[in-house]
C-alpha positions as a printed Julia matrix, in Angstrom:
328×3 Matrix{Float64}:
 -41.26   67.19  147.61
 -40.46   65.02  150.62
 -36.74   65.45  151.09
 -34.84   62.46  152.45
 -31.46   62.83  154.08
 -30.75   59.35  155.45
 -28.03   58.69  152.88
 -26.06   61.8   153.79
 -22.58   61.29  155.16
 -22.29   62.15  158.83
 -19.27   63.4   160.67
 -18.39   63.84  164.32
 -20.42   66.53  166.06
 -18.44   69.15  167.98
 -19.06   69.29  171.72
 -21.26   72.02  173.16
 -19.38   74.82  174.94
 -18.8    73.92  178.59
 -17.05   75.58  181.48
 -14.59   73.95  183.88
 -17.48   72.67  186.03
 -19.04   70.97  182.99
 -21.95   73.4   183.04
 -23.23   75.11  179.91
 -22.23   78.78  179.8
 -25.35   80.14  178.14
 -25.64   83.34  176.19
 -28.49   83.58  173.71
 -28.36   86.09  170.9
 -31.81   86.65  169.39
 -31.46   87.58  165.72
 -34.02   89.3   163.52
 -33.69   90.4   159.89
 -35.9    93.08  158.33
 -36.45   94.83  155.02
 -39.05   97.59  154.59
 -41.65   95.99  156.86
 -42.08   98.89  159.23
 -45.51   98.2   160.68
 -44.82   94.48  161.13
 -41.43   95.24  162.7
 -43.05   97.52  165.28
 -45.31   94.69  166.42
 -42.46   92.17  166.38
 -40.23   94.34  168.59
 -43.11   95.21  170.89
 -43.75   91.52  171.51
 -40.05   90.87  172.04
 -39.94   93.55  174.74
 -42.33   91.43  176.84
 -40.59   88.08  176.38
 -39.59   86.13  179.47
 -35.9    85.35  179.87
 -34.5    81.94  180.85
 -32.95   81.89  184.32
 -29.17   82.33  184.6
 -28.91   83.05  180.87
 -27.57   86.25  179.32
 -29.64   87.45  176.36
 -28.78   90.04  173.72
 -30.66   91.13  170.6
 -29.37   91.79  167.07
 -31.46   93.51  164.4
 -30.05   93.37  160.87
 -31.62   95.89  158.49
 -31.27   94.82  154.84
 -32.12   98.35  153.68
 -28.87  100.17  152.94
 -30.58  103.44  153.91
 -31.3   102.16  157.41
 -35.05  102.66  157.22
 -35.73  100.54  160.31
 -33.35  102.45  162.59
 -35.99  104.79  164.02
 -38.2   101.83  164.94
 -35.26  100.11  166.6
 -34.36  103.25  168.57
 -37.95  103.71  169.71
 -38.15  100.17  171.1
 -34.72   99.82  172.72
 -35.74  101.5   176.03
 -38.4    98.83  176.59
 -36.14   95.85  175.93
 -35.01   93.71  178.89
 -31.61   93.06  177.31
 -28.83   94.77  175.38
 -29.69   95.53  171.75
 -27.56   95.98  168.62
 -28.47   97.37  165.19
 -26.6    96.66  161.96
 -27.14   97.51  158.3
 -26.4    94.77  155.77
 -26.09   96.54  152.43
 -25.93   93.35  150.36
 -29.54   92.48  149.59
 -30.95   89.03  150.2
 -32.21   86.76  152.97
 -28.97   84.81  153.17
 -26.78   87.91  153.37
 -28.9    89.31  156.19
 -29.07   86.06  158.14
 -25.36   85.44  157.73
 -24.77   88.89  159.21
 -26.8    87.81  162.24
 -24.58   84.75  162.58
 -21.38   86.79  162.37
 -22.54   89.33  164.94
 -23.78   86.59  167.28
 -20.38   84.9   167.13
 -18.68   88.23  167.83
 -20.93   88.71  170.88
 -19.92   85.33  172.28
 -23.25   83.55  171.84
 -23.61   79.91  172.84
 -27.07   79.73  171.22
 -28.72   81.76  168.47
 -32.49   82.21  168.31
 -34.33   83.51  165.25
 -37.79   84.61  164.2
 -39.21   86.75  161.37
 -40.13   90.42  161.27
 -43.79   89.66  160.47
 -44.2    87.55  163.61
 -45.17   88.12  167.21
 -43.43   86.06  169.87
 -45.32   84.83  172.91
 -44.02   85.68  176.37
 -42.84   82.1   176.98
 -41.25   81.72  173.53
 -37.57   82.04  174.43
 -37.9    80.12  177.7
 -39.52   77.2   175.89
 -36.93   77.18  173.09
 -34.02   77.25  175.49
 -35.55   74.63  177.77
 -35.92   72.3   174.81
 -32.36   72.63  173.55
 -30.81   72.67  177.03
 -32.47   69.4   178.05
 -31.71   67.52  174.84
 -28.85   66.15  172.77
 -29.99   68.14  169.75
 -28.17   71.07  168.17
 -31.28   72.83  166.89
 -34.88   73.25  168.0
 -37.87   74.47  165.98
 -41.05   75.86  167.54
 -44.69   76.16  166.45
 -45.88   78.93  164.12
 -49.52   79.99  164.39
 -50.82   81.77  161.3
 -53.17   84.7   161.63
 -54.97   85.55  158.37
 -57.22   88.53  157.64
 -60.88   87.95  158.49
 -61.91   88.31  154.84
 -59.64   85.46  153.68
 -61.51   82.61  152.0
 -62.02   79.36  153.88
 -60.04   77.6   151.15
 -56.97   79.78  151.72
 -57.3    79.39  155.49
 -57.26   75.61  155.1
 -53.92   75.73  153.28
 -52.34   77.96  155.92
 -53.72   75.95  158.82
 -51.39   75.79  161.8
 -50.04   72.35  162.53
 -48.85   72.4   166.09
 -46.38   69.72  167.11
 -48.35   67.22  169.2
 -45.19   66.17  170.99
 -41.47   66.72  170.92
 -39.93   64.75  168.05
 -36.99   64.69  165.67
 -37.21   66.99  162.65
 -35.48   67.0   159.24
 -34.85   70.75  159.46
 -35.32   73.93  161.48
 -37.14   76.94  160.08
 -35.62   80.34  160.7
 -39.08   81.73  161.47
 -38.94   80.11  164.94
 -35.8    78.35  166.08
 -32.8    78.17  168.36
 -29.55   76.41  167.59
 -26.11   75.93  169.08
 -23.43   78.32  167.92
 -21.37   75.19  167.19
 -23.28   74.98  163.9
 -21.81   78.26  162.68
 -18.52   78.86  164.52
 -15.38   78.67  162.34
 -13.93   76.04  164.7
 -17.24   74.14  164.69
 -19.36   73.13  161.7
 -18.97   76.6   160.1
 -22.35   76.44  158.33
 -23.71   79.52  156.53
 -26.82   80.35  154.54
 -26.04   79.77  150.86
 -26.31   82.94  148.76
 -27.64   80.89  145.85
 -30.97   80.95  147.72
 -30.92   84.66  148.6
 -34.19   85.48  146.84
 -35.78   82.1   146.24
 -36.55   80.6   149.63
 -35.41   77.13  150.8
 -32.36   78.77  152.4
 -33.19   77.39  155.84
 -33.75   73.93  154.33
 -30.26   74.02  152.76
 -28.77   75.37  156.01
 -30.33   72.45  157.89
 -29.18   69.87  155.34
 -25.61   71.19  155.41
 -25.66   70.89  159.19
 -27.03   67.34  159.05
 -24.2    66.32  156.73
 -21.87   67.27  159.59
 -23.88   65.39  162.19
 -26.43   67.91  163.5
 -29.85   66.75  164.75
 -33.0    68.81  165.18
 -36.15   68.5   167.27
 -39.47   70.26  167.87
 -40.59   72.37  170.82
 -44.37   72.49  170.7
 -44.81   75.2   173.35
 -42.32   77.65  171.77
 -44.91   79.65  169.86
 -44.82   82.6   167.49
 -47.76   84.14  165.63
 -47.26   84.97  161.95
 -49.52   87.75  160.71
 -50.43   87.43  157.04
 -51.0    90.48  154.84
 -53.92   90.61  152.4
 -51.5    90.01  149.52
 -50.44   86.68  151.0
 -53.96   85.54  151.84
 -54.98   84.74  148.27
 -55.08   81.75  145.95
 -52.86   83.69  143.55
 -50.15   83.91  146.19
 -50.43   80.18  146.91
 -49.99   79.37  143.21
 -46.98   81.68  142.97
 -45.43   80.19  146.1
 -45.82   76.59  144.93
 -44.41   77.49  141.5
 -41.4    79.16  143.12
 -41.04   76.14  145.39
 -40.75   73.89  142.35
 -38.06   76.16  140.91
 -36.08   76.1   144.14
 -36.45   72.34  144.53
 -34.34   71.88  141.4
 -31.47   73.85  142.92
 -31.72   71.87  146.18
 -31.85   68.51  144.34
 -28.81   69.37  142.24
 -26.87   70.48  145.3
 -27.38   67.19  147.13
 -27.55   64.95  144.05
 -31.09   63.81  144.79
 -33.0    61.78  142.19
 -33.27   64.41  139.45
 -34.18   62.08  136.58
 -36.78   60.17  138.57
 -38.6    63.28  139.76
 -38.47   64.89  136.32
 -40.18   61.85  134.79
 -42.8    61.89  137.53
 -43.53   65.59  137.06
 -43.84   65.31  133.27
 -46.36   62.47  133.41
 -48.39   63.74  136.37
 -49.11   67.23  135.0
 -51.68   66.08  132.39
 -53.15   63.53  134.8
 -53.65   66.14  137.49
 -55.19   68.61  135.04
 -57.63   65.98  133.77
 -58.62   65.03  137.29
 -59.02   68.61  138.53
 -62.66   69.18  137.52
 -64.12   65.92  138.91
 -62.09   66.3   142.12
 -63.15   69.93  142.5
 -66.82   68.94  142.21
 -66.57   66.67  145.24
 -63.88   68.37  147.35
 -62.66   71.93  146.8
 -59.64   71.46  149.05
 -58.4    68.4   147.17
 -59.08   70.16  143.88
 -57.01   73.14  144.95
 -54.26   70.82  146.16
 -54.18   69.28  142.68
 -53.73   72.67  140.99
 -51.01   73.68  143.44
 -49.12   70.48  142.68
 -49.4    71.27  138.98
 -47.9    74.72  139.69
 -45.04   73.04  141.57
 -44.47   70.58  138.7
 -44.34   73.39  136.15
 -41.89   75.2   138.42
 -39.7    72.1   138.56
 -39.62   71.79  134.76
 -38.88   75.5   134.34
 -36.08   75.16  136.89
 -34.49   72.42  134.81
 -34.16   74.93  131.96
 -32.45   77.51  134.12
 -35.29   79.69  135.41
 -34.6    80.94  138.93
 -36.98   81.88  141.72
 -36.18   85.51  142.49
 -39.5    86.65  143.89
 -38.03   88.17  147.07
 -35.83   90.47  145.01
 -38.86   92.55  144.05
 -41.31   91.86  146.86
 -41.27   91.94  150.64
 -44.22   89.67  151.48
């Protein structure tokens, strides 16, 4: 679904933090959430230890472990000596993406951050990643910046699956409707109590779309986002995620979550419901002839059917709770 936000009410944007000389006092807190992804976390922290730091900027790192038993602590301790900045480890006992990310926000505020950067625990950051993110937000009027995510799939993945996870690098810096928490930096003004005071909504703890809702809530209060094409992270896909089955499950869950998003912002529920009902049989009928001529378009048709079914199931109260049981 192509979300449109142009009708949202906007309010005055708080000023960025400035010192008496009208110069930005920069302190970036890099936040990372993890849950039982030990091997991926090792690689993520190893890459972070080699990241270049922006000049005249203080950087600190916060790792939030969503495992109440603190399973990631030994990995954190093993990597701290190699880090070029101060590191902090916290356990968030309340399960869910939003709980963990909100803990990052709270700790970043407590540490006096002016900007918060985020990436995921199954990603590797490039050496220039943080420099490029900060350069983009420092030299712009935007409150949030989103970088490029390269996807690295197992060699044995089918060409069809690889096509659907193809990296789309930003060709140039441009405005964006949202920032993804898998590669972003944003002003602390978005989350400070005396600023916009935005948080990740716990309704989306296990369903996904939480960063979309976070971005929309910020836009309602006047925030603007842009891309930073050279701020690059590499997302490593597991075998479980590199399958057609996973794609179907993800699109179905996306349809479920879209209902919750549409209800929240009072988007055109009736119109989309009518469209989904009538397009399901049409897409199914067209699948075989399309598949004969173009496998990619045929697969796209089936994925859209999965999304439509998810939307209709969402209308009847089914929730997307995949991340409650899985960690991929």
